[in-house]
N, C-alpha and C positions, 0 to 999 in steps of 0.2 A: 771899397771893392767887396763884393759878396764872396763869402767863402765858397770854394769849389764843392760842388755836390758830389758825394761819393756814389758811384754807380752801384746799383743793387747787384749783388752776386746771386746767380741762380744755383740751386742745389744740383749736385752732380749725381744724386741717387736715382734709383728707378721709381717710376710711378707704379701704382698698383696694377694698372693694366699691363705695363711693360713686364712687370714681375710675373704676372700670370701667363703671359705669352712665353717667356723663357722657361717657366716650369712645364708648360704644355709641350714645348719642343723637346725638353729633356726626357719627359715621360714617353713621348713618341719614339725617340731614339732608343731608350731602354727597352721598350716593347719590341722594337725591331731587332735589337742586338741580342737580347737575352736568349731567344731560341737558338740563335747561331752559336752562342757560347755554350749552351747546354748540349747542343749537337756535337760540338767540338770535344767537349769533355767525355761524352758517351763514346765518341769515336776512339778516343784515347783509351778508355776503359775496355772497349771491345777489342782493340789491338792487343792490350795486355792479356786479356782473356785468351785470345788466339795464341799468343806467344806461350802462355802457360801450358795449354794443352799440347802445343808443339813440343815443348820440352819434355812432357810426359811421354810422347812418342819416342824421343831420343833415348830416354831412360829405359823404356820398355824394350827397345831394340838392344840396348847395352845389356840388360838383364838376360835377354834371349841369347846373346853372344856368350855370356858367361855360364848359363845354365842349360842351354840347348832347348829351352822352352820358355813361354811366357809364364808369369807367376799365376798361381791359383787365384781364382776370384775370391774364394774363401775356404777356410778349413773348419769343419765341424767335428766336435769330439764327443765320444760316447759318454753318457752320464755315469756308467758303471765304474770306469777307471780314469776317465778324463784324459787319457793319453792316446787312444786309438783314433786315427783319422776316420771320419765318417763322411765321405764325399757325397753320398747320394741318399742314404736312408735317413732323411731329416726327421721323419715322423718318429724314429726310435729315440730321439733325444728327449729326455724327460723334461728338461727345462731349457728351452731354446736360448734363453737369455744368459745362462751361466756357462754354457759350453761352446761358445764361439771362439775359435782360435784366430790366427792372423788372417788378414785379407791381402789383396793385391797391393794396396797402398802402403801397408806396413812393410811388405816384402820389398817395395821399391825404394824405401828410405835411403839405403846406401848409394843408390844411383842418382839421387837428387841432392847430394852433399848433406845428408842427414845421418851419417854413420854413427855419431855419438848418441843420437836418439834411438836408432835401431839397436845399438848395443845394450840399451836398457830393457829391451823386450825379453820377457820370459816366455818362451814358446810352449812351456809345459803348464802355464797358468792361463786361464781364460782372460781375455782382454776386458771382460765386463765386471771384474771384481772391483770393489769399492776403494781399495787402497793398494799401495805398492807401486812398483815401477810401471806396470802396464797401465795403471790408472794415470800416471804421469804422462806416459806416451800419448794416450788417446785424448788427453785434454790439451795437448800442445797444438797451437795453430801453425800450419805450414803455409806460408804465403803463396807458394807455387801451386797449391791445391785450391786456391780461391779465385773466383772471377770477380773483379771489382765492381761489375755491374749489378751484382746481386745485393740488394739493400738489406737482406736479412742474415747474411752469413757471418756477421760479427757476434751474434748471440749463440752460445753453445747449446747443445742438447743436454738438459740437466735432469730430466726425469723420463726414462724410457719405459713406456708401458707396452707390454706384450702379453701373450697368453702362453702358459705352459700346457702340458697335456691334461691337466685337471681343470683348466679354464680359469685359474687364479691369476690375478695381475701380479707382475714382478717389477720392482723398481729399484735398480741399483743406484748407488750414489756416485759422486764425482762426474763432472761434465765430459761430454764428447765434443771436441772441436769440429768445425764444419769443413766441407769441401764442395766443389761444384762440378765434379767429374765422376762418371760412373762407368765401370768396365762392362763390356758387352758379354752378358752371361749366356746369350742364345736367344733364339726366336720363340721358343716355347715358354709357356707360363711357369712360374716358380714351382708351384705345387706339382705340375706334371713332371718337371725335371727331377724333383726329389723322389718321386715315386716310380722312376724308370719308365715313364710313359713316352719320353722323348726318343726320337730316332736320331742317334748321334750323327750319322752321316748327313742328315737333312737339316737338323736344327741346332747343331753345336755352335757355341759362341767362342769368343777369343779366350776368355778366362772363366773356367767353370768350377764345379765343386771338387775340391781336393787336388786339382791339377790344372795347369794352363795348357794351351794348345801350342804346337810347333808351327812356325811359319810355313813349313812344308805342307801342313794340313789345310792351309787356306787355298783349297783347290778351286774355289770360285774366283780367286785372284785377290791379292792383298789390297789392290786398289778398289775392289768391289765389296770389301768386308769391313764392318765396323769393329774398331778396337775399343775406343772410349767415346762416350757421348757426354755432352754438357748437360748438367742437371741443376735444379734449384734446390735450396735448402728449405727445411720446414719453417713455417712462419711464426712458430712459437717454440718455447723451450721444451715442449713435450712431443714434438713431431720429429721422428728419427730420420727423415729424409735429409741426405747431405751430411751425415756423420762419417768422417773419412775413415776412421779405424773400425767401423762397425760393418762386418760382413753380412749385410742384409740387403734384400731388394729395396731399392729406393735410397738406401743410405750410401752405399758405394758401388752398387750393382744395378744395371739396367738390362731390360730384356722384355720378352713377351711380344705382344703385337703380332701374333700369328693370325692367319686368315683361314677360316674354316671352309668346309665344302660348300656352304651356302654363300660364300663370298663376303661374309661379315667379318669385320676385324674384332679380335678379342680384346683390344684395348683402344683407348683414345689416341689420337695422333700427337705429333710434336706440338708443344706449347698448349696442350689441351686445357681449356678453362672451365669445362663443365663439371658439375658436381659428381663426386665419386669416380673421377677419371682414373686415379691410381688405385691399387689394391695393396696396401702396405700395413703390416701390424703396427698399431700405435699411432697412426697418422692422424692429422687434423684436417677435416674437410673444410677447405677455405676457398671455394670457387671465386669469391669476391676478390681474392688476391691471385687468381690464376693457379690455385693449388688444390683442386678438387681431389678427394681421396676417400675411399671406403675403409674404415677400420675393420680389418678382417684377417684371419690367420690362414686363409685359404689360397686362392689361385695365385696371386702375386703377379702384378704387371705394373710397369712403370713407364711413363712417357718422358722422353728427353725434354728438358725445358730450359729457358733462359729468360732474362729480363731485357734482352735485346729486342729490337723491333723486327719481326718477320721470320725468325728462325733460331737455330742453335748451331754451335760448332760441333764438328764430328772429326775425330781422329781415325783415319783409316789404317789398315794393316801395313801399308807401305810407308807409314810415317807422315803422310801428307794430311793437311787439315782443310776441310771444306766447311763452308757455311751453308747449312741445309735449310731449305724453306719449310715453314710450318705447314705448308700445303702439300707436302710430299705425299704421294700416293701410298696407301697402306701396304700394297703388295711390294713396292720398292723398299719401304721401311722394313718389312719382314725379310726380304732378300738380303739387305745390308746386315741384319743381325745373324745371318747364317754364313758360316765360313766355308761350308762344303755341301751345300744343298743342291748344287747343280743348276741353280736358276740363272736366267739371263737377267742381269740387273739393268734396268733402263737408265737413261741419263738422268742425273739428279743435280 
Protein backbone atom coordinates (compact mmCIF):
# COMPACT_ATOMS: atom_id res chain seq x y z
CA UNK A 1 0.00 0.00 0.00
CA UNK A 2 1.24 3.44 -0.90
CA UNK A 3 1.85 5.80 1.98
CA UNK A 4 -0.80 8.46 2.44
CA UNK A 5 0.09 11.70 0.84
CA UNK A 6 0.08 14.65 3.18
CA UNK A 7 -2.05 17.53 1.99
CA UNK A 8 -0.17 20.69 1.42
CA UNK A 9 -1.00 23.32 3.99
CA UNK A 10 -1.70 26.84 2.72
CA UNK A 11 -0.12 29.81 4.45
CA UNK A 12 -2.54 31.81 6.59
CA UNK A 13 -0.65 35.11 6.08
CA UNK A 14 -1.62 38.10 3.92
CA UNK A 15 -0.59 38.39 0.35
CA UNK A 16 1.09 41.64 -0.68
CA UNK A 17 -2.06 42.86 -2.37
CA UNK A 18 -4.19 42.09 0.67
CA UNK A 19 -1.72 43.89 2.92
CA UNK A 20 -1.76 46.98 0.73
CA UNK A 21 -5.57 47.00 0.76
CA UNK A 22 -5.64 46.83 4.57
CA UNK A 23 -3.07 49.63 4.86
CA UNK A 24 -5.09 51.77 2.44
CA UNK A 25 -8.28 51.24 4.45
CA UNK A 26 -6.51 52.17 7.71
CA UNK A 27 -5.07 55.31 6.08
CA UNK A 28 -8.50 56.36 4.85
CA UNK A 29 -10.05 55.81 8.27
CA UNK A 30 -7.30 57.81 9.94
CA UNK A 31 -7.75 60.66 7.44
CA UNK A 32 -11.45 60.68 8.21
CA UNK A 33 -11.10 60.44 11.97
CA UNK A 34 -8.14 62.75 12.61
CA UNK A 35 -9.97 66.02 11.87
CA UNK A 36 -12.81 64.92 14.12
CA UNK A 37 -10.35 64.15 16.92
CA UNK A 38 -8.65 67.51 16.44
CA UNK A 39 -11.98 69.31 16.45
CA UNK A 40 -13.00 67.52 19.64
CA UNK A 41 -9.74 68.51 21.32
CA UNK A 42 -10.10 72.15 20.25
CA UNK A 43 -13.70 72.15 21.46
CA UNK A 44 -12.46 71.00 24.87
CA UNK A 45 -9.74 73.65 24.88
CA UNK A 46 -12.22 76.35 23.87
CA UNK A 47 -14.57 75.29 26.65
CA UNK A 48 -11.73 75.54 29.17
CA UNK A 49 -10.83 78.94 27.79
CA UNK A 50 -14.43 80.09 28.22
CA UNK A 51 -14.57 78.69 31.75
CA UNK A 52 -11.38 80.55 32.69
CA UNK A 53 -12.67 83.93 31.58
CA UNK A 54 -15.98 83.16 33.30
CA UNK A 55 -14.08 82.57 36.55
CA UNK A 56 -12.34 85.92 36.07
CA UNK A 57 -15.77 87.50 35.93
CA UNK A 58 -16.74 85.92 39.23
CA UNK A 59 -13.46 87.07 40.79
CA UNK A 60 -13.91 90.62 39.49
CA UNK A 61 -17.42 90.83 40.92
CA UNK A 62 -16.15 89.52 44.26
CA UNK A 63 -13.42 92.16 44.17
CA UNK A 64 -16.07 94.80 43.49
CA UNK A 65 -18.17 93.53 46.39
CA UNK A 66 -15.17 93.87 48.71
CA UNK A 67 -13.75 97.17 47.46
CA UNK A 68 -16.72 98.96 45.96
CA UNK A 69 -14.98 99.21 42.58
CA UNK A 70 -13.19 97.10 40.01
CA UNK A 71 -9.38 96.96 40.28
CA UNK A 72 -7.26 99.54 38.50
CA UNK A 73 -6.05 98.44 35.11
CA UNK A 74 -2.58 99.58 36.11
CA UNK A 75 -0.72 101.81 38.56
CA UNK A 76 2.12 103.98 37.29
CA UNK A 77 4.56 105.62 39.70
CA UNK A 78 6.59 108.80 39.49
CA UNK A 79 10.29 108.45 38.77
CA UNK A 80 11.19 111.02 41.43
CA UNK A 81 10.12 109.11 44.54
CA UNK A 82 8.66 105.90 43.10
CA UNK A 83 5.71 106.04 45.48
CA UNK A 84 3.21 108.53 44.10
CA UNK A 85 0.52 107.04 41.91
CA UNK A 86 0.48 108.52 38.44
CA UNK A 87 -2.74 107.38 36.80
CA UNK A 88 -2.71 109.59 33.72
CA UNK A 89 0.47 111.60 33.14
CA UNK A 90 2.38 108.69 31.69
CA UNK A 91 4.71 110.95 29.71
CA UNK A 92 6.18 112.24 33.00
CA UNK A 93 7.58 108.83 33.87
CA UNK A 94 11.27 109.00 33.01
CA UNK A 95 11.66 105.25 32.56
CA UNK A 96 8.37 103.54 31.75
CA UNK A 97 9.87 100.12 32.29
CA UNK A 98 11.02 100.65 35.87
CA UNK A 99 8.10 102.47 37.41
CA UNK A 100 5.16 100.25 36.67
CA UNK A 101 3.23 99.18 39.75
CA UNK A 102 0.57 96.51 40.11
CA UNK A 103 -2.08 95.83 37.51
CA UNK A 104 -5.56 94.31 37.66
CA UNK A 105 -4.34 90.73 37.44
CA UNK A 106 -2.03 91.19 40.41
CA UNK A 107 -4.86 92.79 42.40
CA UNK A 108 -7.13 89.87 41.54
CA UNK A 109 -4.83 87.15 42.93
CA UNK A 110 -6.56 86.82 46.34
CA UNK A 111 -9.87 86.27 44.56
CA UNK A 112 -8.62 83.35 42.44
CA UNK A 113 -7.15 81.33 45.32
CA UNK A 114 -3.68 82.86 44.92
CA UNK A 115 -3.41 84.69 48.27
CA UNK A 116 0.05 83.23 49.10
CA UNK A 117 1.40 84.63 45.83
CA UNK A 118 -0.30 87.98 46.39
CA UNK A 119 1.23 88.21 49.87
CA UNK A 120 4.66 88.20 48.24
CA UNK A 121 3.90 91.39 46.31
CA UNK A 122 5.74 94.51 47.45
CA UNK A 123 3.50 97.36 46.28
CA UNK A 124 6.25 99.90 46.98
CA UNK A 125 8.64 98.23 44.55
CA UNK A 126 8.21 98.18 40.76
CA UNK A 127 7.19 94.81 39.37
CA UNK A 128 9.86 95.16 36.69
CA UNK A 129 12.91 94.83 38.96
CA UNK A 130 15.21 91.92 38.18
CA UNK A 131 15.16 90.24 41.60
CA UNK A 132 13.15 89.90 44.79
CA UNK A 133 9.59 88.85 45.52
CA UNK A 134 8.02 90.83 42.72
CA UNK A 135 10.23 89.08 40.20
CA UNK A 136 9.05 85.77 41.65
CA UNK A 137 5.42 86.83 41.37
CA UNK A 138 5.59 87.95 37.77
CA UNK A 139 7.39 84.79 36.66
CA UNK A 140 4.75 82.49 38.17
CA UNK A 141 2.36 80.84 35.72
CA UNK A 142 -1.32 81.07 36.73
CA UNK A 143 -3.28 78.29 34.94
CA UNK A 144 -6.55 80.23 35.17
CA UNK A 145 -4.98 83.11 33.25
CA UNK A 146 -4.19 80.92 30.24
CA UNK A 147 -6.27 79.74 27.30
CA UNK A 148 -5.09 76.24 26.30
CA UNK A 149 -5.78 76.97 22.63
CA UNK A 150 -2.88 79.43 22.43
CA UNK A 151 0.14 77.46 21.23
CA UNK A 152 2.60 80.17 22.30
CA UNK A 153 1.62 80.84 25.93
CA UNK A 154 4.02 78.31 27.43
CA UNK A 155 7.06 80.47 26.68
CA UNK A 156 7.58 83.47 29.01
CA UNK A 157 8.59 87.00 28.11
CA UNK A 158 12.31 87.03 28.87
CA UNK A 159 13.54 90.28 27.40
CA UNK A 160 11.23 93.26 27.39
CA UNK A 161 12.33 96.00 25.00
CA UNK A 162 10.82 99.44 25.35
CA UNK A 163 11.88 103.06 25.15
CA UNK A 164 12.35 105.54 27.95
CA UNK A 165 12.13 109.28 27.37
CA UNK A 166 15.70 109.40 26.06
CA UNK A 167 14.93 106.76 23.46
CA UNK A 168 17.29 104.18 24.94
CA UNK A 169 16.29 100.54 25.12
CA UNK A 170 15.78 99.02 28.59
CA UNK A 171 15.87 95.29 29.27
CA UNK A 172 15.20 93.96 32.77
CA UNK A 173 15.98 90.39 33.71
CA UNK A 174 13.76 87.58 35.03
CA UNK A 175 10.89 86.32 32.90
CA UNK A 176 7.26 87.38 32.85
CA UNK A 177 4.72 84.54 32.70
CA UNK A 178 1.93 84.72 30.15
CA UNK A 179 -1.84 85.21 30.11
CA UNK A 180 -4.59 85.30 27.50
CA UNK A 181 -6.95 87.90 28.91
CA UNK A 182 -6.81 91.69 28.83
CA UNK A 183 -8.86 94.24 30.76
CA UNK A 184 -10.86 96.81 28.82
CA UNK A 185 -9.02 100.10 29.31
CA UNK A 186 -11.44 102.09 27.19
CA UNK A 187 -12.28 102.92 23.63
CA UNK A 188 -9.64 105.58 23.14
CA UNK A 189 -6.05 104.92 22.18
CA UNK A 190 -3.43 104.57 24.91
CA UNK A 191 -1.51 107.75 24.14
CA UNK A 192 -4.65 109.87 24.08
CA UNK A 193 -5.76 108.54 27.45
CA UNK A 194 -2.48 109.27 29.16
CA UNK A 195 -2.47 112.81 27.84
CA UNK A 196 -6.02 113.54 29.07
CA UNK A 197 -7.41 113.72 25.56
CA UNK A 198 -10.12 111.19 26.31
CA UNK A 199 -13.60 112.26 27.35
CA UNK A 200 -14.27 110.06 30.41
CA UNK A 201 -18.04 109.95 30.01
CA UNK A 202 -17.78 108.77 26.42
CA UNK A 203 -14.63 106.67 26.30
CA UNK A 204 -14.05 105.29 29.78
CA UNK A 205 -13.32 101.60 30.11
CA UNK A 206 -13.88 99.08 32.88
CA UNK A 207 -10.41 99.27 34.45
CA UNK A 208 -8.25 102.35 33.89
CA UNK A 209 -5.17 104.25 35.01
CA UNK A 210 -4.93 104.37 38.78
CA UNK A 211 -8.50 103.27 39.46
CA UNK A 212 -11.19 100.90 38.33
CA UNK A 213 -14.80 101.72 37.52
CA UNK A 214 -17.83 101.07 39.67
CA UNK A 215 -20.54 98.89 38.21
CA UNK A 216 -22.92 101.79 38.77
CA UNK A 217 -20.85 103.72 36.22
CA UNK A 218 -21.71 101.19 33.50
CA UNK A 219 -24.56 103.43 32.35
CA UNK A 220 -24.57 101.80 28.92
CA UNK A 221 -25.57 98.62 30.73
CA UNK A 222 -23.32 95.93 32.10
CA UNK A 223 -24.54 93.55 29.39
CA UNK A 224 -23.42 96.03 26.72
CA UNK A 225 -19.98 96.84 28.10
CA UNK A 226 -16.75 94.88 27.81
CA UNK A 227 -14.85 94.01 30.96
CA UNK A 228 -12.22 91.52 29.73
CA UNK A 229 -11.28 90.46 26.18
CA UNK A 230 -9.41 87.35 25.12
CA UNK A 231 -5.94 88.10 23.73
CA UNK A 232 -2.98 86.20 22.30
CA UNK A 233 0.55 86.20 23.68
CA UNK A 234 3.64 87.27 21.77
CA UNK A 235 5.12 84.71 19.42
CA UNK A 236 8.65 85.02 20.82
CA UNK A 237 10.35 85.77 24.14
CA UNK A 238 10.78 89.47 23.32
CA UNK A 239 7.16 90.33 22.54
CA UNK A 240 5.42 91.71 25.67
CA UNK A 241 1.89 90.92 24.52
CA UNK A 242 0.23 88.62 27.02
CA UNK A 243 2.52 89.14 30.05
CA UNK A 244 0.01 88.90 32.89
CA UNK A 245 1.71 91.04 35.56
CA UNK A 246 2.79 93.76 33.13
CA UNK A 247 0.49 96.78 33.19
CA UNK A 248 0.93 97.71 29.55
CA UNK A 249 -1.25 97.85 26.48
CA UNK A 250 -1.22 94.43 24.83
CA UNK A 251 0.32 92.76 27.86
CA UNK A 252 -2.70 92.78 30.18
CA UNK A 253 -4.77 95.69 28.81
CA UNK A 254 -6.90 96.03 25.69
CA UNK A 255 -8.58 99.06 24.16
CA UNK A 256 -8.58 101.62 21.43
CA UNK A 257 -10.45 100.84 18.23
CA UNK A 258 -12.17 104.22 18.22
CA UNK A 259 -13.93 105.43 15.08
CA UNK A 260 -13.08 108.92 13.85
CA UNK A 261 -15.25 111.54 12.20
CA UNK A 262 -14.41 110.15 8.77
CA UNK A 263 -15.80 106.78 9.82
CA UNK A 264 -12.38 105.14 9.78
CA UNK A 265 -11.36 102.79 12.56
CA UNK A 266 -8.21 103.68 14.50
CA UNK A 267 -7.25 100.04 14.86
CA UNK A 268 -7.65 96.72 13.17
CA UNK A 269 -10.48 94.45 14.16
CA UNK A 270 -10.75 91.24 16.15
CA UNK A 271 -8.20 88.59 15.13
CA UNK A 272 -6.54 91.12 12.80
CA UNK A 273 -3.85 89.39 10.76
CA UNK A 274 -2.44 92.30 8.77
CA UNK A 275 1.02 93.72 9.36
CA UNK A 276 1.30 96.44 12.03
CA UNK A 277 -2.22 95.70 13.32
CA UNK A 278 -1.30 96.46 16.95
CA UNK A 279 0.73 99.37 18.29
CA UNK A 280 2.68 98.10 21.30
CA UNK A 281 6.11 98.99 22.68
CA UNK A 282 8.55 96.15 22.11
CA UNK A 283 6.26 93.99 20.01
CA UNK A 284 7.28 91.72 17.14
CA UNK A 285 5.55 92.19 13.81
CA UNK A 286 4.50 88.63 12.92
CA UNK A 287 1.53 88.80 10.51
CA UNK A 288 2.39 85.30 9.29
CA UNK A 289 1.32 84.12 12.76
CA UNK A 290 -1.68 86.45 12.93
CA UNK A 291 0.20 88.84 15.24
CA UNK A 292 0.97 91.98 13.24
CA UNK A 293 2.36 94.84 15.32
CA UNK A 294 4.15 98.17 15.00
CA UNK A 295 7.03 98.70 17.46
CA UNK A 296 6.11 102.18 18.61
CA UNK A 297 5.94 104.14 21.85
CA UNK A 298 3.00 106.20 20.67
CA UNK A 299 -0.69 105.69 20.02
CA UNK A 300 -1.21 102.29 21.60
CA UNK A 301 -4.01 100.11 20.28
CA UNK A 302 -4.58 96.39 20.63
CA UNK A 303 -6.92 93.98 18.89
CA UNK A 304 -8.55 91.13 20.83
CA UNK A 305 -7.28 87.84 19.44
CA UNK A 306 -7.48 84.09 19.87
CA UNK A 307 -6.41 80.90 18.14
CA UNK A 308 -10.04 79.78 17.93
CA UNK A 309 -11.73 79.74 14.57
CA UNK A 310 -13.86 82.80 13.87
CA UNK A 311 -13.68 84.96 16.97
CA UNK A 312 -12.76 85.56 20.61
CA UNK A 313 -14.29 85.27 24.05
CA UNK A 314 -15.56 88.42 25.74
CA UNK A 315 -16.44 88.88 29.41
CA UNK A 316 -19.17 91.48 29.81
CA UNK A 317 -19.80 93.66 32.83
CA UNK A 318 -22.67 91.48 34.03
CA UNK A 319 -20.34 88.48 34.24
CA UNK A 320 -21.67 86.73 31.17
CA UNK A 321 -19.36 85.41 28.44
CA UNK A 322 -19.96 85.78 24.72
CA UNK A 323 -18.05 84.41 21.75
CA UNK A 324 -17.71 87.44 19.49
CA UNK A 325 -17.23 87.09 15.74
CA UNK A 326 -14.03 88.41 14.20
CA UNK A 327 -16.31 90.13 11.67
CA UNK A 328 -17.78 92.38 14.36
CA UNK A 329 -18.51 95.88 13.08
CA UNK A 330 -15.95 98.47 14.20
CA UNK A 331 -18.61 100.74 15.65
CA UNK A 332 -20.04 97.94 17.78
CA UNK A 333 -16.50 97.09 18.90
CA UNK A 334 -15.98 100.72 19.93
CA UNK A 335 -19.28 100.84 21.80
CA UNK A 336 -18.45 97.68 23.75
CA UNK A 337 -15.21 99.28 24.96
CA UNK A 338 -17.10 102.26 26.37
CA UNK A 339 -19.03 101.77 29.60
CA UNK A 340 -20.79 105.16 29.63
CA UNK A 341 -20.73 106.60 26.12
CA UNK A 342 -24.47 106.65 25.67
CA UNK A 343 -24.27 104.65 22.45
CA UNK A 344 -26.83 102.11 21.36
CA UNK A 345 -24.97 98.82 20.99
CA UNK A 346 -26.28 96.71 18.15
CA UNK A 347 -26.76 92.98 18.54
CA UNK A 348 -23.48 91.10 18.42
